[in-house]
N, C-alpha and C positions, 0 to 999 in steps of 0.2 A: 482729210481721212472722214468718213459717214462713220464718229461710235456712238447713232445709237439703236446697237445690240449685242456693242463685242465692248470684253472686257473692257475694264477701267482700270488706273490705277486710285490709290486714295487722292490724291495730289497730283501738280504739276503746273510746272508755269508757263508764260506766254506775257506777247507785250500785251495784246489789248487783248479782255472776254468782252465780250457783246452782247449781249441780253436780247433776248428775241428779235423772229426769224421771220419776219416780215418785210415785206419788197425793200424798207428801207435799211434794216442789218441784214438783210443775205445782199447787199448791192455796200455796201461800207466791206461783208466781208468779203468779195471781189476784188474790191479796187483795191481792199489792203494784200489782200491775196498775189494780187499784184505786181503794190509793190514790195515785195517776199517777206514783210512783216506778219509776225508769229501773233495765231489768232483762233481763237477756241469763241466760239456760238452755238449759246443756250436756249433754249425755247421748250415751255412745260408742254404745249400743245407736239402729240405724237408725230405729226407731220403738217407739212403745209399746207397752208388753207383749198379747203376742196367746196366753195362755195363761191361763188362772187359776190366783190365788194365793189372796190373803188373799179372802174369801168372805162377811165377815161385821164392818158398817155398825155404831155402836151413835146415840144421840140426842145424843149431842157435841159428834162428827163431824158429822153430821149440822146440827148448827148454824151449824158451821166454814164448813161449804158454804152450808149458806143467806144466810151474813157474806159471801161470794163474788161473791152472786149465781145459783147454781144448785142452787139445792135442786128448783127443779119438775122440773129435765130428769132432777135423780138420784132422784129417788122415782117419777119413772114409770119404771125399768126394778128396782129392791128390790121385793122381797118383805117387808111389814113385817111387824115385829111379828110375831115366834117363837117361841115357848118351849124345849123341855130335857125330855126325862126321860129319868132315870135307870133300869138294867132290873138284875134281877141275874141270874146266867149262868145262871137259867131262862125269863129274859126278861122277868119280875115287876117292872113299875115301884115305885119302895120310895123314894124323890123328883118332884117334878114343880119348874120352873119357869116363870109363871107371866106374866108383867110387864104389869100393862097401864095405870101412871104414867105418864101422860108427863110430866115436869117439865119437860122445855127441849125442849117445843114440837112432838119424834117419838119415835114407839116405840124401847124400849128395844134391841131389832135385830132388825136386818134384814140379806133375804142380799140380794148384788147378784153381779155378775163384775165383776173389778178391769178385762179389758180394757175392757166398756163405760163403766166410770168412768172412767175414768182420757183413753177420746176424748174423755169431755164433758168433761174439765179443759182438756184440750190445745185443743179447739175453744171456749173458753172465754177465752183468751185472741188472742184472733184481734179482741175487744170493743180488744184495746190495745196499738195502734201502738208502743209505747213500748216494749215486753217485748217480745223476739226468741229466737225457740226457733230452737235449733239441734240436731239430729240428726243422731250418728254422727260426734258431735267426741269426740275424749276431751283433759280436762284432764291437762298433763306433770308442771307445775310452777309451781310458784307466793311470792312474793317478797312479804311482807310490814315496810312498813318503816314502819310505826306511823305513818303519814300515807294512805297506799293499799297496795294489795294489784293486781298484774302478774302474772299471770296466761298459763301460752302453753299453748292450746290447738291438739292435733292437729287439720289435718281428715280429712276420711273421703279427700279423692283424693290428701293430702299434703300439708306445709308445715306452717309454723305459723300461730295468729294469736296476735295479743298482745290480752289482756281485763282495763283497765286499772277498778278497782272499790270505792269504799268497803269495803265488807261480800262477804263471800264465805260463802254458807249452804251445808252441804255434806250433801246428802241422797242420798249415791252408796252407799246401799248395809249387809248386815251386812260389806262387806268392803272398807270404806271406805279409797280408794285416801291420802284424804286424814288421816283421821283417823291410817292406816298414819306419812303423811308427815310431823307433828305429832308422832309419838311415843308418839301418845296409844295409855295398855293399856285391855284389858277386863280389868273383874273380874264374876266370879260362874264357872258350869259351861256346859259342854255336858253333854250329857244319855248316858248310855252307850246308854243304848235309840233302837233305829232306827225308824222309822216308816212305813209303805208305802201315799204318797197316790195315791188311783185317782177319777178324773172319769169321770162321765160323765152322755150325753144323753139326751134323754126316759127320765125315772125310772121305776115300775109301783111304785114303793113311796107311797103317793097321802098317810101320814102328812106333817102340813104342821109337825110340828114334830123338833127334834134328835134324835137315837135313841142315848144314851152305853151300852154291852156292856160292861159292867165288870166284866167276866169275869174271872180274874184269867192263864188258858187262853190266852187273848187278847185284848185289851184294843180295842176297836171302834166310831170314832163316825161316826154320820151325821147327816150336815146339809143340807136341803133349800137351794132355789135358788131361783130366778125361772126359768118360762121352759121347765119342765122338766127343768136338768140334777140333780145330787146327787152331793155327796164325801160320802165316805169313806177317814177313816181306820186305820190297823189296825198300828197295836204288831208291832215282829219281832222273832224270838228270836236268842240271840247264831249258833246255830250255821245262823241261815240265811243266805245270802248275796245280795248285791242283784241278778246278773245271775240266780238262781232266785227271787226275789219278786215279777220283773219277766216273767214269763213269764204269755203270756195265759192256759195251764189253769189254770198254777197261781189268779192272781187271781181268775178265774169260780171257781171251787170257796170261794172266799175272802166273793167275794159268795152266792154260796148259800147260806150259816150267815150271810146278817145277811138274808135278805129275796129279791124277785122280783128281784133285778135283777140275775141272771146272765149274761145273755143281750142286755144292751145294749149300744150299738155304746161302746167307750173311746174319751174326751177324750186324758186322761192319763194316767200312771201312773210313778211317782216316788218312790223312796226316798232321806229325808231323816233330818237327826238335827237334832235345837230344843237352841237353848242360852237358859239366861237369863244375863245380863251386864250390865253400868253401867260405860258410859267414865267413868275417871275424874276426868276432865275433860271438859264439852261447847262446848268455845271453850280459843284463844288468839291474842293480839291479836287483831284484827280477822274471824276464825274459827271461826264457828262450830258445830256440830253436829247436824245434826237426823236426826232419826227412825232408821232401822234403822242407822247411822253412829252416834249416844248412847247405845240404850239395843236389847237382841234376845230378845226374849219366846216364851219357849211358845206355844204359840196355840188349848190348854186355856180360856181367857176371850174368843178370840178381839179382845186385843186389841191385835197386834202392830200392824197397821195405819192403828188406833184414835188410840196415842202415837205417833202420827208425826205426822194429822191435827191433834194438838193441841199438839204440836209449834210446827207452822205460822200456828196462831190464835194463840199467845201470841208467837209472836217477831215477825208480820206489824208490827202495830201500831206494835211497840217502834224495827224499823230507817230504817220511815218516818219514826220523828219523828229520830231519829239522821241519814239521809243528808241531812234538809231541816233540821238544823239546830239540831229547836226543839229536840232535847235532846242532852246529854253519852252520847259511847261508855258512863260508868258505866251506863248506863239498862238496858242490855244484856246486863248482871253482873244482872240478877233475874229473867233469862230460867231459866237453870240453877238461879239460887236456888227459883223452885216447881214448872218443871217435873222436875225429877229426882226427889224426894221421890213424887211423884205415879205416875212411871213404874217407881218399884223397888216401890210399893206395888200397881201391874197386874201386876209382875213375879212375889211374892211373892202374887196371889190367882191366878195362874195355874201356878204353882205346886201348891199348895192345892188347889186344882180337880186339875191330874195326880194324886196319891196319893188323888183319890177317884175319879177314870178306872182307877185301875191301881196297884189291890192286890196286893200281892206276895205274897201268900197266903190261898187259902179261907179260914184263922180268922180276919186282917184285913178280907178283902171283909166277912166277916159284920157285923164289929164295929162297922165303916163304917155297913152297913146297919140293922144295931140302932139304934144312933144315932142318925139321919133320921128311921129312924120313929118314936123317944120323942117327939125334936122338932115330927114331925107330931103330936102327941097338942093341945097349946099352939097357940095359934093367933099370938100372939106371933113367936112362932121359927118356923113355916107360911107369915107372911107374910113375913118376915125372909128363908130362901132362893125362898120362889115371884115376889116383889117386888123380886128380883137389891141385896134391901139391901145383901145385903156386899157387895159394888162398892164401893169407897174413890169417894166423891162428891170430884169438882171443890174440891179449897179448898186455900187456900195460909196455911202461918204463918210466910211470912217472902218480901217481896221488894215490888210495888211499887204497897205503899196505906199508908195509915195507921188507927193503932187506932182504935175507938167506947170508946164504955165500958163497950159489955157486953162480955162475958169467958168464953173458954172454944168452946164449944158455940151459946154463949148471940149470938155475934155475926157478923153476914152480911156482918163483912169479910173480904176474901181465898175470894169463895167464889163461883162462877155465880149470878145471878141466874137465879132460871124464868123460863119464855116460856112461860105460860099465853094461851089464847086468851083473845081482848080481843075488845069492841063497844063499835060508833062510839057517835057522836050518832045514825048513819039508822039501829044497826041492824046492819050490815057487820061480820061479825068475822072476824077477820084474827089470824097470832098476834104476841106483842108485840114483838120487832126489826121487823116488817115497817112500827111506828110509828116506833123508834129513828128519830131521826136521823144519820145516820154521828160518830160520834169520840165523846166522850168526852156524856156523859148524865146530866142530875140529873133523875131520878124520884123524884115525888110523887108516895107513897105515901100518901092521907086521902080521907076522907069526903069533903070540900070541898078539892080541891089549887090551887083559881081564886082560893083565899081565904088561900094560901100567902105568894102572889108580889104587890106593891106593883108598878107601874107603874114604877118606877122600879129596882124588886131585880129586877123580868123584863129589866127595860134594864141592868139589869150583868151579871147572866149570858146574858147574847148578850154582851155587848163582852167577856166572857173568855171567849166561843169553847164557851158549855154548851150546849148543849143543850138544853129543858126541856120534858119531859109529864109528864100526871096521870098518875095510875090509881087508881080508887075500885074500894074489896072488893065482889064480886059483891052486895050489895045493897043499893047508889046509887049510878043514873041518873047518867052521862055528862052535863055539857051543853058547851055554845060557849063558849070561851074564849080568850084570846090566845095557848095554846097549845095542843096537843092535850092530850084524856081520857079516856080510853074505861074502858070497863070488866071487869074479872077477873070471869073465865064458871071460870076454873077449880075456883076456891077455894082463893086463898092459908093464907088465913086459916088453914087444918087441918092448911098447915103449919108445920115448925118447923123454924127458930128467929122467918121472916120474919111467922110468921101474930097473935105477939104483937108488933109495931113500926110497922104500923098508927099515922098519923100524923109517922110519920119521909121523908126524905130519902136518897133514892140513888142515891151518888153512879158511876156502873154508868162502867169505859174503855170501848176502844172494841171487847174482845174479852168484853163486859158481865161484865167481874164486878167483885166490889163495891169500888172504892176508900179511901170514906169514906161515914161518914153523918151527918145531923146533925139532929134534930127538927126537928118543925114551926115548930116556937114560935124557931127560930135561924136561920132560914131566912137571915136576914143574913151570918150568920156563915163562910158557902161564900168571902169571902174569905180568911179566916185558912188557912179549909178544902182548899182550891188549896197554898197557900206553904205549909204543911205537904207536901201533897204534888210542889208546888215542878213539876220535868218535866218530872215521870208524868203530867202534865193537856198532855199534847199533842193536838190536835184538826189528826186526817189529811185536814180539808179542804183548810188553807195553810199556809203560816206568819203571814199578816198578819193569822193570827185567832188567835195565841199571845199571849197573857200577858204584858208586859215582864218581868216582875221574874223567866222559870222560871228557876226550880235542880234542879239534882238529888240527892233525897237517894230515899235507900234504910232501906228499914224492915223491924227484925227486933223484937218485938215492940212499932210503932210508935215505936222509936226511931233515930234513924241508924245506918244501916249504911255508906253512905260515902256521900260529892258530893265536887262540882267546882268 
């Protein structure tokens, strides 16, 4: 329900109050709405953004949007699967990134327009009468008494609205008023370099991939987008003033040096100073920071918005379990434990890529280019760059899971499970997540998944609110059974470490991370595994499906971290 211009009461209560309706907050509201959670989302601006900001969305974010039931709409508006070319000062390519793998069901890099994405996410909320949307409303102050949060919201016409909630999720941006009210500081640095961002309509440059001009005299990035748009990012010199570099003549001279777009219609030009910072802590009491409120990432890896989308996907199912009484508040401690290291790794990646893009001297630029050319001689090193294997994969070393017998890089526990294209018995094909039921799923990866569970054992899984799906390797056809069985067409047997784990049951969390595993021959021990996981076995479909024994245990290296 959109209450932006409607009559409102003076107070209301809800499960989760979301402050900030950018991509992170809007996706979180959609995911919670799907889980049946009551949500109020407030945004101080009168509507979603109408200017381009983020321009790249990755495969992990697309999978999160798929979880919200909006992938089809978003896929229709993106330019799928583009790469990068790194150019020397003479315009010669010395390194290429051309990712072709689709481990999580989508292309690794996709171009989009943020206003269109936010519009899709906002329309998605119309599906849920228990989600109230309030634009033009400003969070003034809040009090967390340990049991709930009371928040004063300033209405557009003046006057205050009081919202009482179990949890507050603050996705209110880089200057987050919520973070400041909590007194949480940011660690990290601000770049001394300033960049001029220029967005244009109807580019004349037909090159499909990103062009990175690694020129010490003036580093520049040219990023293609859907529907003929293009973004240019130019590094500015210390003596160049903001008012000077945003003059149209100056901008067009820069464009003339980097392709055919000098005379194209300008959409936006703005000077930015980039940040590489992490909040010291991501929560206090019942208040949680998400997106730019928790971490600020330089744009060189295209991961700022994507990191916020990952936050929402991780936080949503845990918050749903907490507000329903299926899990204690301690479950949400795993949000920061899991997400902060990965967000930090993405910041580090962006900084490293920035050093490639911004050589401080001609000599440093020459050394970097020579290094990349040497790597290109060795095929594994060349593929490491071309297939974006340098990008840290989502993997948790601590959090809401329990260890199995595998160690180090050999375990799937704490990793996002791949999403292959799978084939049903009727030979129709679809992405794996389209087969998986909501909530916790036991995915039986075996040649004969139907032999893994007797009727009694299948009934036990159902009684414990665990969905069951079988997945056969690509050389085995699926069959009809008491639960869905599909065939992998992607070739998971070639992917490490899952390729060596045929004949195992993977217990998948609602966000499709692996919470624990069992060999098929020990399928009857699922009760022990669920007991170890405790309240992390939280079924989002409803509290009546939760096992009665649920308690909270968080794990670091497979041992209890906290309990209630």
